[in-house]
N, CA, C and O atoms as a Tripos MOL2 file, in Angstrom:
@<TRIPOS>MOLECULE
protein
  288   287    72     0     0
PROTEIN
NO_CHARGES

@<TRIPOS>ATOM
      1 N         -30.8740   -8.4640  203.8320 N.3       1 MET1
      2 CA        -29.9220   -8.9320  204.8370 C.3       1 MET1
      3 C         -28.5060   -8.7500  204.3100 C.2       1 MET1
      4 O         -28.2390   -8.9680  203.1280 O.2       1 MET1
      5 N         -27.6250   -8.3580  205.1770 N.am      2 ILE2
      6 CA        -26.2300   -8.1530  204.8140 C.3       2 ILE2
      7 C         -25.4490   -9.4200  205.1360 C.2       2 ILE2
      8 O         -25.6730  -10.0620  206.1620 O.2       2 ILE2
      9 N         -24.5340   -9.7660  204.2480 N.am      3 ILE3
     10 CA        -23.6910  -10.9410  204.4780 C.3       3 ILE3
     11 C         -22.7650  -10.6450  205.6550 C.2       3 ILE3
     12 O         -22.0350   -9.6540  205.6530 O.2       3 ILE3
     13 N         -22.8070  -11.5100  206.6470 N.am      4 ASP4
     14 CA        -21.9840  -11.3590  207.8430 C.3       4 ASP4
     15 C         -20.6860  -12.1320  207.6430 C.2       4 ASP4
     16 O         -20.6680  -13.3630  207.6540 O.2       4 ASP4
     17 N         -19.6260  -11.3990  207.4640 N.am      5 ARG5
     18 CA        -18.3110  -11.9900  207.2100 C.3       5 ARG5
     19 C         -17.8950  -12.9370  208.3450 C.2       5 ARG5
     20 O         -17.3060  -13.9890  208.0940 O.2       5 ARG5
     21 N         -18.2020  -12.5630  209.5830 N.am      6 ASN6
     22 CA        -17.8110  -13.3930  210.7290 C.3       6 ASN6
     23 C         -18.5060  -14.7510  210.7140 C.2       6 ASN6
     24 O         -17.9080  -15.7660  211.0730 O.2       6 ASN6
     25 N         -19.7600  -14.7640  210.3020 N.am      7 ILE7
     26 CA        -20.4780  -16.0410  210.2020 C.3       7 ILE7
     27 C         -19.7650  -16.9600  209.2170 C.2       7 ILE7
     28 O         -19.5330  -18.1350  209.5020 O.2       7 ILE7
     29 N         -19.4260  -16.4160  208.0680 N.am      8 ILE8
     30 CA        -18.7640  -17.2240  207.0370 C.3       8 ILE8
     31 C         -17.3720  -17.6620  207.5050 C.2       8 ILE8
     32 O         -16.9860  -18.8130  207.3010 O.2       8 ILE8
     33 N         -16.6200  -16.7580  208.1270 N.am      9 LEU9
     34 CA        -15.2810  -17.1220  208.6120 C.3       9 LEU9
     35 C         -15.3520  -18.1980  209.6970 C.2       9 LEU9
     36 O         -14.5120  -19.0970  209.7330 O.2       9 LEU9
     37 N         -16.3440  -18.1120  210.5750 N.am     10 ASN10
     38 CA        -16.5100  -19.1430  211.6020 C.3      10 ASN10
     39 C         -16.8480  -20.4880  210.9860 C.2      10 ASN10
     40 O         -16.3830  -21.5260  211.4570 O.2      10 ASN10
     41 N         -17.6500  -20.4730  209.9400 N.am     11 ARG11
     42 CA        -17.9910  -21.7250  209.2520 C.3      11 ARG11
     43 C         -16.7420  -22.3340  208.5990 C.2      11 ARG11
     44 O         -16.5270  -23.5450  208.6500 O.2      11 ARG11
     45 N         -15.9260  -21.4660  207.9840 N.am     12 PHE12
     46 CA        -14.6910  -21.9670  207.3710 C.3      12 PHE12
     47 C         -13.7290  -22.5130  208.4250 C.2      12 PHE12
     48 O         -13.0060  -23.4750  208.1640 O.2      12 PHE12
     49 N         -13.7140  -21.9100  209.6030 N.am     13 LYS13
     50 CA        -12.8750  -22.4250  210.6900 C.3      13 LYS13
     51 C         -13.3190  -23.8400  211.0660 C.2      13 LYS13
     52 O         -12.4870  -24.7230  211.2760 O.2      13 LYS13
     53 N         -14.6140  -24.0430  211.1480 N.am     14 LYS14
     54 CA        -15.1360  -25.3720  211.4580 C.3      14 LYS14
     55 C         -14.7770  -26.3680  210.3490 C.2      14 LYS14
     56 O         -14.4350  -27.5190  210.6240 O.2      14 LYS14
     57 N         -14.8600  -25.9130  209.0990 N.am     15 ILE15
     58 CA        -14.4720  -26.7730  207.9730 C.3      15 ILE15
     59 C         -13.0050  -27.1870  208.1140 C.2      15 ILE15
     60 O         -12.6630  -28.3470  207.8870 O.2      15 ILE15
     61 N         -12.1390  -26.2390  208.4870 N.am     16 ASP16
     62 CA        -10.7210  -26.5640  208.6840 C.3      16 ASP16
     63 C         -10.5460  -27.6370  209.7590 C.2      16 ASP16
     64 O          -9.7280  -28.5440  209.6100 O.2      16 ASP16
     65 N         -11.3220  -27.5280  210.8460 N.am     17 GLU17
     66 CA        -11.2570  -28.5250  211.9150 C.3      17 GLU17
     67 C         -11.6970  -29.8970  211.4020 C.2      17 GLU17
     68 O         -11.0900  -30.9150  211.7350 O.2      17 GLU17
     69 N         -12.7390  -29.9160  210.6020 N.am     18 LEU18
     70 CA        -13.2230  -31.1840  210.0500 C.3      18 LEU18
     71 C         -12.2140  -31.7920  209.0900 C.2      18 LEU18
     72 O         -12.0400  -33.0100  209.0590 O.2      18 LEU18
     73 N         -11.5540  -30.9600  208.3140 N.am     19 ILE19
     74 CA        -10.5270  -31.4580  207.3950 C.3      19 ILE19
     75 C          -9.3830  -32.0960  208.1800 C.2      19 ILE19
     76 O          -8.8460  -33.1240  207.7670 O.2      19 ILE19
     77 N          -9.0100  -31.4940  209.3070 N.am     20 GLU20
     78 CA         -7.9630  -32.0850  210.1480 C.3      20 GLU20
     79 C          -8.3690  -33.4750  210.6310 C.2      20 GLU20
     80 O          -7.5610  -34.4030  210.6310 O.2      20 GLU20
     81 N          -9.6160  -33.6050  211.0380 N.am     21 ILE21
     82 CA        -10.1200  -34.9120  211.4830 C.3      21 ILE21
     83 C         -10.0510  -35.9240  210.3450 C.2      21 ILE21
     84 O          -9.5970  -37.0530  210.5260 O.2      21 ILE21
     85 N         -10.5060  -35.5030  209.1780 N.am     22 LEU22
     86 CA        -10.4920  -36.4050  208.0180 C.3      22 LEU22
     87 C          -9.0670  -36.7620  207.6040 C.2      22 LEU22
     88 O          -8.8090  -37.8880  207.1780 O.2      22 LEU22
     89 N          -8.1490  -35.8190  207.7240 N.am     23 GLU23
     90 CA         -6.7440  -36.1000  207.4020 C.3      23 GLU23
     91 C          -6.1670  -37.1560  208.3560 C.2      23 GLU23
     92 O          -5.3960  -38.0210  207.9390 O.2      23 GLU23
     93 N          -6.5440  -37.0790  209.6280 N.am     24 GLU24
     94 CA         -6.0940  -38.0900  210.5880 C.3      24 GLU24
     95 C          -6.6640  -39.4620  210.2270 C.2      24 GLU24
     96 O          -5.9560  -40.4680  210.2810 O.2      24 GLU24
     97 N          -7.9270  -39.4980  209.8660 N.am     25 LEU25
     98 CA         -8.5500  -40.7670  209.4800 C.3      25 LEU25
     99 C          -7.9480  -41.3090  208.1860 C.2      25 LEU25
    100 O          -7.8860  -42.5210  207.9820 O.2      25 LEU25
    101 N          -7.5160  -40.4200  207.3340 N.am     26 LYS26
    102 CA         -6.9090  -40.8150  206.0640 C.3      26 LYS26
    103 C          -5.6030  -41.5880  206.2760 C.2      26 LYS26
    104 O          -5.2010  -42.3830  205.4260 O.2      26 LYS26
    105 N          -4.9560  -41.3520  207.4010 N.am     27 LYS27
    106 CA         -3.6900  -42.0220  207.7050 C.3      27 LYS27
    107 C          -3.8850  -43.4920  208.0800 C.2      27 LYS27
    108 O          -2.9330  -44.2710  208.0750 O.2      27 LYS27
    109 N          -5.1110  -43.8590  208.4020 N.am     28 LYS28
    110 CA         -5.3910  -45.2500  208.7780 C.3      28 LYS28
    111 C          -5.3050  -46.1360  207.5360 C.2      28 LYS28
    112 O          -5.6340  -45.7170  206.4260 O.2      28 LYS28
    113 N          -4.8650  -47.3440  207.7500 N.am     29 SER29
    114 CA         -4.8490  -48.2830  206.6220 C.3      29 SER29
    115 C          -6.3000  -48.6190  206.2640 C.2      29 SER29
    116 O          -7.2150  -48.4500  207.0690 O.2      29 SER29
    117 N          -6.4720  -49.0850  205.0720 N.am     30 LYS30
    118 CA         -7.8160  -49.4460  204.6140 C.3      30 LYS30
    119 C          -8.4250  -50.5090  205.5310 C.2      30 LYS30
    120 O          -9.5910  -50.4150  205.9160 O.2      30 LYS30
    121 N          -7.6340  -51.5040  205.8690 N.am     31 ASP31
    122 CA         -8.1280  -52.5850  206.7290 C.3      31 ASP31
    123 C          -8.4970  -52.0690  208.1200 C.2      31 ASP31
    124 O          -9.5350  -52.4410  208.6690 O.2      31 ASP31
    125 N          -7.6410  -51.2060  208.6930 N.am     32 ASP32
    126 CA         -7.9460  -50.6300  210.0100 C.3      32 ASP32
    127 C          -9.2280  -49.8000  209.9500 C.2      32 ASP32
    128 O         -10.0880  -49.8910  210.8260 O.2      32 ASP32
    129 N          -9.3310  -48.9980  208.9100 N.am     33 PHE33
    130 CA        -10.5010  -48.1300  208.7760 C.3      33 PHE33
    131 C         -11.7780  -48.9560  208.6600 C.2      33 PHE33
    132 O         -12.7670  -48.6890  209.3420 O.2      33 PHE33
    133 N         -11.7430  -49.9530  207.7980 N.am     34 LEU34
    134 CA        -12.9410  -50.7590  207.5630 C.3      34 LEU34
    135 C         -13.2960  -51.6650  208.7360 C.2      34 LEU34
    136 O         -14.4550  -52.0440  208.9020 O.2      34 LEU34
    137 N         -12.3100  -52.0090  209.5430 N.am     35 SER35
    138 CA        -12.5900  -52.8980  210.6710 C.3      35 SER35
    139 C         -13.0060  -52.1430  211.9370 C.2      35 SER35
    140 O         -13.4670  -52.7560  212.9000 O.2      35 SER35
    141 N         -12.8480  -50.8340  211.9390 N.am     36 ASN36
    142 CA        -13.1970  -50.0420  213.1140 C.3      36 ASN36
    143 C         -14.3920  -49.1490  212.7910 C.2      36 ASN36
    144 O         -14.2680  -48.1480  212.0850 O.2      36 ASN36
    145 N         -15.5300  -49.5260  213.3130 N.am     37 TYR37
    146 CA        -16.7690  -48.8090  213.0070 C.3      37 TYR37
    147 C         -16.7260  -47.3640  213.4950 C.2      37 TYR37
    148 O         -17.3770  -46.5010  212.9060 O.2      37 TYR37
    149 N         -15.9770  -47.0840  214.5530 N.am     38 LEU38
    150 CA        -15.8640  -45.7060  215.0360 C.3      38 LEU38
    151 C         -15.1500  -44.8090  214.0300 C.2      38 LEU38
    152 O         -15.5020  -43.6390  213.8870 O.2      38 LEU38
    153 N         -14.1550  -45.3440  213.3360 N.am     39 PHE39
    154 CA        -13.4840  -44.5730  212.2860 C.3      39 PHE39
    155 C         -14.4840  -44.2330  211.1800 C.2      39 PHE39
    156 O         -14.5630  -43.0980  210.7110 O.2      39 PHE39
    157 N         -15.2370  -45.2450  210.7840 N.am     40 TYR40
    158 CA        -16.2430  -45.0600  209.7290 C.3      40 TYR40
    159 C         -17.2750  -44.0050  210.1370 C.2      40 TYR40
    160 O         -17.5820  -43.0950  209.3670 O.2      40 TYR40
    161 N         -17.8020  -44.1390  211.3480 N.am     41 LEU41
    162 CA        -18.8230  -43.1870  211.8120 C.3      41 LEU41
    163 C         -18.2580  -41.7750  211.9480 C.2      41 LEU41
    164 O         -18.9480  -40.7970  211.6580 O.2      41 LEU41
    165 N         -17.0100  -41.6700  212.3880 N.am     42 SER42
    166 CA        -16.3690  -40.3590  212.5070 C.3      42 SER42
    167 C         -16.2330  -39.6990  211.1420 C.2      42 SER42
    168 O         -16.5280  -38.5140  210.9860 O.2      42 SER42
    169 N         -15.7910  -40.4640  210.1650 N.am     43 ALA43
    170 CA        -15.6450  -39.9290  208.8160 C.3      43 ALA43
    171 C         -16.9970  -39.5350  208.2450 C.2      43 ALA43
    172 O         -17.1340  -38.4750  207.6330 O.2      43 ALA43
    173 N         -17.9900  -40.3800  208.4440 N.am     44 GLN44
    174 CA        -19.3230  -40.1040  207.9310 C.3      44 GLN44
    175 C         -19.8760  -38.8180  208.5370 C.2      44 GLN44
    176 O         -20.3910  -37.9580  207.8230 O.2      44 GLN44
    177 N         -19.7690  -38.6930  209.8430 N.am     45 ARG45
    178 CA        -20.3080  -37.5050  210.5180 C.3      45 ARG45
    179 C         -19.5510  -36.2470  210.1200 C.2      45 ARG45
    180 O         -20.1570  -35.1920  209.9320 O.2      45 ARG45
    181 N         -18.2320  -36.3500  209.9880 N.am     46 ALA46
    182 CA        -17.4310  -35.1980  209.5680 C.3      46 ALA46
    183 C         -17.8530  -34.7360  208.1760 C.2      46 ALA46
    184 O         -17.9790  -33.5360  207.9290 O.2      46 ALA46
    185 N         -18.0710  -35.6870  207.2660 N.am     47 LEU47
    186 CA        -18.4940  -35.3260  205.9120 C.3      47 LEU47
    187 C         -19.8990  -34.7340  205.9040 C.2      47 LEU47
    188 O         -20.1590  -33.7760  205.1750 O.2      47 LEU47
    189 N         -20.8030  -35.2860  206.6960 N.am     48 GLU48
    190 CA        -22.1640  -34.7330  206.7790 C.3      48 GLU48
    191 C         -22.1310  -33.3000  207.2980 C.2      48 GLU48
    192 O         -22.8100  -32.4210  206.7660 O.2      48 GLU48
    193 N         -21.3460  -33.0760  208.3290 N.am     49 THR49
    194 CA        -21.2370  -31.7350  208.9080 C.3      49 THR49
    195 C         -20.6140  -30.7790  207.9000 C.2      49 THR49
    196 O         -21.0650  -29.6430  207.7530 O.2      49 THR49
    197 N         -19.5850  -31.2360  207.2130 N.am     50 TYR50
    198 CA        -18.9190  -30.4380  206.1770 C.3      50 TYR50
    199 C         -19.9270  -29.9960  205.1200 C.2      50 TYR50
    200 O         -19.9790  -28.8220  204.7530 O.2      50 TYR50
    201 N         -20.7180  -30.9320  204.6410 N.am     51 ILE51
    202 CA        -21.7260  -30.6240  203.6100 C.3      51 ILE51
    203 C         -22.7550  -29.6290  204.1430 C.2      51 ILE51
    204 O         -23.1200  -28.6790  203.4500 O.2      51 ILE51
    205 N         -23.2180  -29.8450  205.3670 N.am     52 ASN52
    206 CA        -24.2030  -28.9280  205.9500 C.3      52 ASN52
    207 C         -23.6450  -27.5230  206.1200 C.2      52 ASN52
    208 O         -24.3590  -26.5440  205.9070 O.2      52 ASN52
    209 N         -22.3820  -27.4150  206.5000 N.am     53 ILE53
    210 CA        -21.7630  -26.1000  206.6260 C.3      53 ILE53
    211 C         -21.6950  -25.4170  205.2620 C.2      53 ILE53
    212 O         -21.9640  -24.2200  205.1560 O.2      53 ILE53
    213 N         -21.3390  -26.1660  204.2210 N.am     54 CYS54
    214 CA        -21.2990  -25.5950  202.8710 C.3      54 CYS54
    215 C         -22.6820  -25.0910  202.4570 C.2      54 CYS54
    216 O         -22.8030  -24.0190  201.8630 O.2      54 CYS54
    217 N         -23.7060  -25.8530  202.7680 N.am     55 ILE55
    218 CA        -25.0780  -25.4370  202.4650 C.3      55 ILE55
    219 C         -25.4300  -24.1780  203.2560 C.2      55 ILE55
    220 O         -26.0420  -23.2570  202.7160 O.2      55 ILE55
    221 N         -25.0450  -24.1360  204.5360 N.am     56 ASP56
    222 CA        -25.3060  -22.9560  205.3670 C.3      56 ASP56
    223 C         -24.6290  -21.7150  204.7960 C.2      56 ASP56
    224 O         -25.2270  -20.6400  204.7500 O.2      56 ASP56
    225 N         -23.3860  -21.8680  204.3640 N.am     57 ILE57
    226 CA        -22.6630  -20.7350  203.7780 C.3      57 ILE57
    227 C         -23.3890  -20.2500  202.5220 C.2      57 ILE57
    228 O         -23.5970  -19.0510  202.3410 O.2      57 ILE57
    229 N         -23.7710  -21.1860  201.6650 N.am     58 GLY58
    230 CA        -24.4910  -20.8250  200.4510 C.3      58 GLY58
    231 C         -25.8040  -20.1310  200.7520 C.2      58 GLY58
    232 O         -26.1410  -19.1350  200.1130 O.2      58 GLY58
    233 N         -26.5530  -20.6490  201.7230 N.am     59 ASN59
    234 CA        -27.8200  -20.0240  202.0950 C.3      59 ASN59
    235 C         -27.6020  -18.6320  202.6730 C.2      59 ASN59
    236 O         -28.3830  -17.7180  202.4110 O.2      59 ASN59
    237 N         -26.5600  -18.4740  203.4430 N.am     60 HIS60
    238 CA        -26.2710  -17.1580  204.0180 C.3      60 HIS60
    239 C         -25.9590  -16.1500  202.9100 C.2      60 HIS60
    240 O         -26.4380  -15.0160  202.9390 O.2      60 HIS60
    241 N         -25.1640  -16.5650  201.9510 N.am     61 ILE61
    242 CA        -24.8210  -15.6670  200.8360 C.3      61 ILE61
    243 C         -26.0630  -15.3750  199.9930 C.2      61 ILE61
    244 O         -26.3060  -14.2290  199.6130 O.2      61 ILE61
    245 N         -26.8440  -16.4160  199.7050 N.am     62 LEU62
    246 CA        -28.0350  -16.2340  198.8730 C.3      62 LEU62
    247 C         -29.1370  -15.4680  199.5890 C.2      62 LEU62
    248 O         -30.0230  -14.9140  198.9390 O.2      62 LEU62
    249 N         -29.0990  -15.4280  200.9130 N.am     63 SER63
    250 CA        -30.1270  -14.6770  201.6340 C.3      63 SER63
    251 C         -30.0230  -13.1850  201.3430 C.2      63 SER63
    252 O         -30.9670  -12.4310  201.5820 O.2      63 SER63
    253 N         -28.8830  -12.7690  200.8310 N.am     64 ASN64
    254 CA        -28.6910  -11.3760  200.4300 C.3      64 ASN64
    255 C         -29.3730  -11.0950  199.0870 C.2      64 ASN64
    256 O         -29.5240   -9.9420  198.6850 O.2      64 ASN64
    257 N         -29.7750  -12.1530  198.4140 N.am     65 ASN65
    258 CA        -30.4500  -12.0560  197.1220 C.3      65 ASN65
    259 C         -31.8340  -11.4250  197.3090 C.2      65 ASN65
    260 O         -32.5260  -11.7360  198.2790 O.2      65 ASN65
    261 N         -32.2290  -10.5710  196.4200 N.am     66 LYS66
    262 CA        -33.5380   -9.9000  196.5120 C.3      66 LYS66
    263 C         -34.7020  -10.8660  196.3570 C.2      66 LYS66
    264 O         -35.8210  -10.5580  196.7660 O.2      66 LYS66
    265 N         -34.4520  -12.0200  195.7770 N.am     67 ASN67
    266 CA        -35.5090  -13.0000  195.5720 C.3      67 ASN67
    267 C         -35.7570  -13.8640  196.7990 C.2      67 ASN67
    268 O         -36.6530  -14.7070  196.7870 O.2      67 ASN67
    269 N         -34.9860  -13.6700  197.8460 N.am     68 GLY68
    270 CA        -35.1750  -14.4260  199.0620 C.3      68 GLY68
    271 C         -34.3920  -15.7380  199.0690 C.2      68 GLY68
    272 O         -33.6190  -16.0400  198.1610 O.2      68 GLY68
    273 N         -34.6260  -16.4840  200.1130 N.am     69 LYS69
    274 CA        -33.9350  -17.7530  200.3180 C.3      69 LYS69
    275 C         -34.4370  -18.7830  199.3030 C.2      69 LYS69
    276 O         -35.6390  -18.8650  199.0520 O.2      69 LYS69
    277 N         -33.5300  -19.5670  198.7210 N.am     70 PRO70
    278 CA        -33.9650  -20.5760  197.7510 C.3      70 PRO70
    279 C         -34.7940  -21.6810  198.4240 C.2      70 PRO70
    280 O         -34.5350  -22.0620  199.5660 O.2      70 PRO70
    281 N         -35.7620  -22.1670  197.7120 N.am     71 GLU71
    282 CA        -36.6250  -23.2230  198.2350 C.3      71 GLU71
    283 C         -36.0310  -24.6140  198.0080 C.2      71 GLU71
    284 O         -36.3530  -25.5450  198.7460 O.2      71 GLU71
    285 N         -35.1770  -24.7670  197.0070 N.am     72 THR72
    286 CA        -34.5510  -26.0580  196.7270 C.3      72 THR72
    287 C         -33.0690  -25.8750  196.4960 C.2      72 THR72
    288 O         -32.3590  -26.8480  196.2440 O.2      72 THR72
@<TRIPOS>BOND
     1     1     2 1
     2     2     3 1
     3     3     4 2
     4     3     5 am
     5     5     6 1
     6     6     7 1
     7     7     8 2
     8     7     9 am
     9     9    10 1
    10    10    11 1
    11    11    12 2
    12    11    13 am
    13    13    14 1
    14    14    15 1
    15    15    16 2
    16    15    17 am
    17    17    18 1
    18    18    19 1
    19    19    20 2
    20    19    21 am
    21    21    22 1
    22    22    23 1
    23    23    24 2
    24    23    25 am
    25    25    26 1
    26    26    27 1
    27    27    28 2
    28    27    29 am
    29    29    30 1
    30    30    31 1
    31    31    32 2
    32    31    33 am
    33    33    34 1
    34    34    35 1
    35    35    36 2
    36    35    37 am
    37    37    38 1
    38    38    39 1
    39    39    40 2
    40    39    41 am
    41    41    42 1
    42    42    43 1
    43    43    44 2
    44    43    45 am
    45    45    46 1
    46    46    47 1
    47    47    48 2
    48    47    49 am
    49    49    50 1
    50    50    51 1
    51    51    52 2
    52    51    53 am
    53    53    54 1
    54    54    55 1
    55    55    56 2
    56    55    57 am
    57    57    58 1
    58    58    59 1
    59    59    60 2
    60    59    61 am
    61    61    62 1
    62    62    63 1
    63    63    64 2
    64    63    65 am
    65    65    66 1
    66    66    67 1
    67    67    68 2
    68    67    69 am
    69    69    70 1
    70    70    71 1
    71    71    72 2
    72    71    73 am
    73    73    74 1
    74    74    75 1
    75    75    76 2
    76    75    77 am
    77    77    78 1
    78    78    79 1
    79    79    80 2
    80    79    81 am
    81    81    82 1
    82    82    83 1
    83    83    84 2
    84    83    85 am
    85    85    86 1
    86    86    87 1
    87    87    88 2
    88    87    89 am
    89    89    90 1
    90    90    91 1
    91    91    92 2
    92    91    93 am
    93    93    94 1
    94    94    95 1
    95    95    96 2
    96    95    97 am
    97    97    98 1
    98    98    99 1
    99    99   100 2
   100    99   101 am
   101   101   102 1
   102   102   103 1
   103   103   104 2
   104   103   105 am
   105   105   106 1
   106   106   107 1
   107   107   108 2
   108   107   109 am
   109   109   110 1
   110   110   111 1
   111   111   112 2
   112   111   113 am
   113   113   114 1
   114   114   115 1
   115   115   116 2
   116   115   117 am
   117   117   118 1
   118   118   119 1
   119   119   120 2
   120   119   121 am
   121   121   122 1
   122   122   123 1
   123   123   124 2
   124   123   125 am
   125   125   126 1
   126   126   127 1
   127   127   128 2
   128   127   129 am
   129   129   130 1
   130   130   131 1
   131   131   132 2
   132   131   133 am
   133   133   134 1
   134   134   135 1
   135   135   136 2
   136   135   137 am
   137   137   138 1
   138   138   139 1
   139   139   140 2
   140   139   141 am
   141   141   142 1
   142   142   143 1
   143   143   144 2
   144   143   145 am
   145   145   146 1
   146   146   147 1
   147   147   148 2
   148   147   149 am
   149   149   150 1
   150   150   151 1
   151   151   152 2
   152   151   153 am
   153   153   154 1
   154   154   155 1
   155   155   156 2
   156   155   157 am
   157   157   158 1
   158   158   159 1
   159   159   160 2
   160   159   161 am
   161   161   162 1
   162   162   163 1
   163   163   164 2
   164   163   165 am
   165   165   166 1
   166   166   167 1
   167   167   168 2
   168   167   169 am
   169   169   170 1
   170   170   171 1
   171   171   172 2
   172   171   173 am
   173   173   174 1
   174   174   175 1
   175   175   176 2
   176   175   177 am
   177   177   178 1
   178   178   179 1
   179   179   180 2
   180   179   181 am
   181   181   182 1
   182   182   183 1
   183   183   184 2
   184   183   185 am
   185   185   186 1
   186   186   187 1
   187   187   188 2
   188   187   189 am
   189   189   190 1
   190   190   191 1
   191   191   192 2
   192   191   193 am
   193   193   194 1
   194   194   195 1
   195   195   196 2
   196   195   197 am
   197   197   198 1
   198   198   199 1
   199   199   200 2
   200   199   201 am
   201   201   202 1
   202   202   203 1
   203   203   204 2
   204   203   205 am
   205   205   206 1
   206   206   207 1
   207   207   208 2
   208   207   209 am
   209   209   210 1
   210   210   211 1
   211   211   212 2
   212   211   213 am
   213   213   214 1
   214   214   215 1
   215   215   216 2
   216   215   217 am
   217   217   218 1
   218   218   219 1
   219   219   220 2
   220   219   221 am
   221   221   222 1
   222   222   223 1
   223   223   224 2
   224   223   225 am
   225   225   226 1
   226   226   227 1
   227   227   228 2
   228   227   229 am
   229   229   230 1
   230   230   231 1
   231   231   232 2
   232   231   233 am
   233   233   234 1
   234   234   235 1
   235   235   236 2
   236   235   237 am
   237   237   238 1
   238   238   239 1
   239   239   240 2
   240   239   241 am
   241   241   242 1
   242   242   243 1
   243   243   244 2
   244   243   245 am
   245   245   246 1
   246   246   247 1
   247   247   248 2
   248   247   249 am
   249   249   250 1
   250   250   251 1
   251   251   252 2
   252   251   253 am
   253   253   254 1
   254   254   255 1
   255   255   256 2
   256   255   257 am
   257   257   258 1
   258   258   259 1
   259   259   260 2
   260   259   261 am
   261   261   262 1
   262   262   263 1
   263   263   264 2
   264   263   265 am
   265   265   266 1
   266   266   267 1
   267   267   268 2
   268   267   269 am
   269   269   270 1
   270   270   271 1
   271   271   272 2
   272   271   273 am
   273   273   274 1
   274   274   275 1
   275   275   276 2
   276   275   277 am
   277   277   278 1
   278   278   279 1
   279   279   280 2
   280   279   281 am
   281   281   282 1
   282   282   283 1
   283   283   284 2
   284   283   285 am
   285   285   286 1
   286   286   287 1
   287   287   288 2
@<TRIPOS>SUBSTRUCTURE
     1 MET1         2 RESIDUE 1 A MET
     2 ILE2         6 RESIDUE 1 A ILE
     3 ILE3        10 RESIDUE 1 A ILE
     4 ASP4        14 RESIDUE 1 A ASP
     5 ARG5        18 RESIDUE 1 A ARG
     6 ASN6        22 RESIDUE 1 A ASN
     7 ILE7        26 RESIDUE 1 A ILE
     8 ILE8        30 RESIDUE 1 A ILE
     9 LEU9        34 RESIDUE 1 A LEU
    10 ASN10       38 RESIDUE 1 A ASN
    11 ARG11       42 RESIDUE 1 A ARG
    12 PHE12       46 RESIDUE 1 A PHE
    13 LYS13       50 RESIDUE 1 A LYS
    14 LYS14       54 RESIDUE 1 A LYS
    15 ILE15       58 RESIDUE 1 A ILE
    16 ASP16       62 RESIDUE 1 A ASP
    17 GLU17       66 RESIDUE 1 A GLU
    18 LEU18       70 RESIDUE 1 A LEU
    19 ILE19       74 RESIDUE 1 A ILE
    20 GLU20       78 RESIDUE 1 A GLU
    21 ILE21       82 RESIDUE 1 A ILE
    22 LEU22       86 RESIDUE 1 A LEU
    23 GLU23       90 RESIDUE 1 A GLU
    24 GLU24       94 RESIDUE 1 A GLU
    25 LEU25       98 RESIDUE 1 A LEU
    26 LYS26      102 RESIDUE 1 A LYS
    27 LYS27      106 RESIDUE 1 A LYS
    28 LYS28      110 RESIDUE 1 A LYS
    29 SER29      114 RESIDUE 1 A SER
    30 LYS30      118 RESIDUE 1 A LYS
    31 ASP31      122 RESIDUE 1 A ASP
    32 ASP32      126 RESIDUE 1 A ASP
    33 PHE33      130 RESIDUE 1 A PHE
    34 LEU34      134 RESIDUE 1 A LEU
    35 SER35      138 RESIDUE 1 A SER
    36 ASN36      142 RESIDUE 1 A ASN
    37 TYR37      146 RESIDUE 1 A TYR
    38 LEU38      150 RESIDUE 1 A LEU
    39 PHE39      154 RESIDUE 1 A PHE
    40 TYR40      158 RESIDUE 1 A TYR
    41 LEU41      162 RESIDUE 1 A LEU
    42 SER42      166 RESIDUE 1 A SER
    43 ALA43      170 RESIDUE 1 A ALA
    44 GLN44      174 RESIDUE 1 A GLN
    45 ARG45      178 RESIDUE 1 A ARG
    46 ALA46      182 RESIDUE 1 A ALA
    47 LEU47      186 RESIDUE 1 A LEU
    48 GLU48      190 RESIDUE 1 A GLU
    49 THR49      194 RESIDUE 1 A THR
    50 TYR50      198 RESIDUE 1 A TYR
    51 ILE51      202 RESIDUE 1 A ILE
    52 ASN52      206 RESIDUE 1 A ASN
    53 ILE53      210 RESIDUE 1 A ILE
    54 CYS54      214 RESIDUE 1 A CYS
    55 ILE55      218 RESIDUE 1 A ILE
    56 ASP56      222 RESIDUE 1 A ASP
    57 ILE57      226 RESIDUE 1 A ILE
    58 GLY58      230 RESIDUE 1 A GLY
    59 ASN59      234 RESIDUE 1 A ASN
    60 HIS60      238 RESIDUE 1 A HIS
    61 ILE61      242 RESIDUE 1 A ILE
    62 LEU62      246 RESIDUE 1 A LEU
    63 SER63      250 RESIDUE 1 A SER
    64 ASN64      254 RESIDUE 1 A ASN
    65 ASN65      258 RESIDUE 1 A ASN
    66 LYS66      262 RESIDUE 1 A LYS
    67 ASN67      266 RESIDUE 1 A ASN
    68 GLY68      270 RESIDUE 1 A GLY
    69 LYS69      274 RESIDUE 1 A LYS
    70 PRO70      278 RESIDUE 1 A PRO
    71 GLU71      282 RESIDUE 1 A GLU
    72 THR72      286 RESIDUE 1 A THR
């Protein structure tokens, strides 16, 4: 399989969008953040999505490996 540059660039675009969301949440005071469950859930989901995108990028790059996709 050939590494598709567009797939990786689209994933990085999504990461940039998630970073913007996290930067907005970062502006909240600690008390505001902790007292508003929606802020917490938004941050949690953004970080989960960020991590999954990083894993997807890694898997896409490693799929070019002759040994196949990693099992772990």
